[in-house]
C-alpha positions in Angstrom: 0.4 0.1 -0.3 1.5 3.4 -0.9 1.9 6.3 1.4 1.4 9.6 -0.8 1.3 13.4 -0.5 -0.9 14.9 -2.5 0.3 17.6 -4.4 -2.5 19.9 -5.2 -4.8 19.8 -2.4 -2.6 22.0 0.2 -5.3 20.8 3.6 -3.6 17.0 2.6 -0.9 15.0 2.5 5.4 8.0 11.5 7.3 6.8 16.4 6.4 4.1 18.7 8.6 1.3 21.2 7.4 -1.8 20.6 9.5 -3.4 22.1 11.5 -5.2 20.1 15.2 -6.1 21.6 18.3 -4.2 19.7 19.1 -8.1 18.9 16.1 -8.5 17.0 16.4 -5.0 15.4 19.6 -5.8 14.1 19.0 -9.8 13.1 17.5 -8.0 9.5 18.0 -4.6 7.2 15.9 -3.0 4.9 17.0 -2.9 1.2 15.4 1.1 0.1 15.7 2.4 -3.4 14.7 5.7 -4.8 12.7 6.1 -8.3 11.8 9.1 -10.2 9.1 10.3 -12.7 10.5 13.0 -15.2 8.9 16.5 -14.7 9.7 19.5 -16.5 9.5 23.6 -16.6 13.1 25.4 -15.3 10.9 27.9 -13.0 9.3 27.0 -9.5 5.7 27.2 -10.8 6.8 25.5 -13.6 8.0 22.8 -11.8 5.1 22.4 -9.3 2.6 22.9 -12.2 4.0 20.1 -13.9 4.1 18.1 -10.4 0.4 18.6 -11.0 0.3 17.2 -14.6 2.7 13.8 -14.5 2.9 12.8 -10.9 1.9 9.5 -9.9 -2.1 8.7 -9.3 -2.1 7.4 -5.8 -5.3 6.2 -4.6 -8.2 7.9 -4.7 -7.2 9.4 -8.4 -5.3 12.4 -6.8 -1.6 13.5 -8.4 1.0 12.9 -5.8 4.4 15.2 -5.2 6.1 11.9 -3.8 5.0 8.1 -2.5 6.6 5.2 -0.8 5.8 1.5 -1.6 7.3 -1.7 -0.1 7.6 -5.0 -1.0 6.9 -7.4 2.5 8.4 -11.2 2.3 8.9 -13.3 5.4 10.8 -16.8 6.4 8.3 -17.8 9.1 9.7 -21.3 10.8 6.7 -23.1 12.7 8.0 -25.9 14.3 5.2 -28.6 16.1 6.1 -29.2 20.1 5.5 -32.7 22.1 2.9 -31.6 23.1 1.0 -31.7 20.1 0.7 -27.6 19.7 2.6 -25.7 17.4 4.9 -22.6 17.7 6.6 -19.9 15.7 10.1 -19.7 16.8 11.0 -17.1 14.2 9.8 -15.1 11.0 12.5 -13.4 9.1 11.7 -10.3 7.0 12.6 -9.1 3.4 11.6 -4.8 3.2 12.1 -3.2 -0.1 11.5 0.2 0.4 11.2 2.0 -2.7 11.0 6.2 -2.5 9.2 7.5 -5.2 10.3 11.2 -6.5 10.2 14.0 -9.3 13.0 15.0 -10.9 13.6 17.8 -13.2 14.3 16.6 -17.2 16.6 19.5 -17.9 18.8 21.9 -16.1 17.4 24.3 -13.5 18.8 28.7 -13.5 20.2 29.9 -10.4 18.3 30.3 -7.9 15.5 27.7 -9.1 18.3 25.1 -8.8 19.1 25.9 -4.7 15.5 25.9 -4.1 14.4 22.8 -6.2 17.5 21.1 -4.1 16.3 22.6 -1.0 12.0 20.9 -1.8 13.6 17.7 -2.9 15.7 17.3 -0.1 13.1 18.2 2.1 10.4 16.1 0.5 13.4 12.9 0.8 13.4 13.3 4.1 9.9 13.4 4.6 9.5 10.2 2.9 12.1 8.4 4.6 9.7 8.8 7.8 7.5 6.6 6.0 10.4 4.5 5.5 11.1 4.7 9.2 7.5 4.0 9.7 7.1 0.4 7.2 10.9 -0.5 9.2 8.9 -0.3 12.6 5.9 -1.7 11.4 7.9 -5.3 10.8 9.6 -4.5 13.9 6.3 -4.6 15.9 5.3 -7.7 13.5 8.6 -9.9 15.2 7.7 -9.1 18.5 3.8 -9.9 18.4 3.6 -13.2 16.0 7.4 -14.7 17.0 6.6 -17.0 20.2 3.2 -17.7 19.4 1.9 -21.0 20.4 -1.3 -22.7 19.5 -2.3 -25.9 21.3 -3.7 -28.9 19.3 -2.4 -27.7 16.1 0.1 -30.9 15.1 0.3 -29.7 11.9 0.9 -26.2 12.7 -2.2 -24.8 10.4 -3.9 -22.3 13.8 -0.9 -20.9 14.1 -1.2 -19.5 10.9 -4.4 -18.0 11.4 -3.5 -16.8 14.7 -0.8 -14.3 13.7 -3.1 -12.8 11.3 -4.4 -10.5 13.4 -1.2 -9.0 15.1 -0.5 -9.3 11.2 -3.4 -6.8 10.5 -3.4 -4.6 13.3 0.6 -3.2 12.6 -0.3 -3.3 9.3 -3.5 -1.0 9.9 -1.2 1.1 12.7 1.3 2.1 10.9 -1.1 3.5 7.5 -2.7 5.3 10.4 0.7 6.3 11.4 1.2 7.5 7.8 -1.8 9.4 7.5 -1.2 11.3 10.3 2.1 12.5 9.5 0.9 13.6 6.4 -2.3 15.3 7.6 0.4 17.2 9.8 3.3 18.1 7.6 0.5 19.0 4.7 -1.5 21.5 7.3 -1.2 25.3 6.8 2.5 27.1 7.8 4.2 23.0 8.4 7.2 21.5 6.6 5.6 20.5 2.8 3.2 23.3 3.1 6.2 25.5 3.1 8.9 23.7 0.8 5.4 24.1 -1.8 5.5 27.5 -1.0 9.4 28.1 -1.3 9.6 26.3 -4.6 6.7 28.4 -6.0 7.6 31.8 -4.7 11.0 31.3 -4.8 11.5 31.9 -8.7 
């Protein structure tokens, strides 16, 4: 599920500790990638207008400035126990986070080039927070699912269902935190609102 920052609607577009041990968190690392989409223009207003025209459409049909997606896969070790129960003894994630950002298709004159760098660096930092939220979601999943034991489950089928609830809860919380972060960042006078004004009014 992507997390997007709306490009045109200003009143729009992550941290809790979940008790995951440092040792568990250190056992995996996310892969982070950056992709870009081309925009045109050599002035701040023209660049922002091009974002509005070419920005990817994410959820609800809205154009976005930038958005972050992820691909998450798991290797889980379910082990039958001597008493007939089953325990999830380990879960190793493979998380790839993809940051999608705009990129001018031509060389920018000054002071537009400097203003653009300020804008895109700020947007990159914003999207990195979404990435951190995704990493924390994975840590929460590890903390709330590894060790789950289900009785009378010699074939380790029931335990797979038992972990669906904490998986869903972690995902829902991550989405809610991302949405709240976007709302705060895009409010009047807040970070992203300021980045947009700096680009558009800077030349």
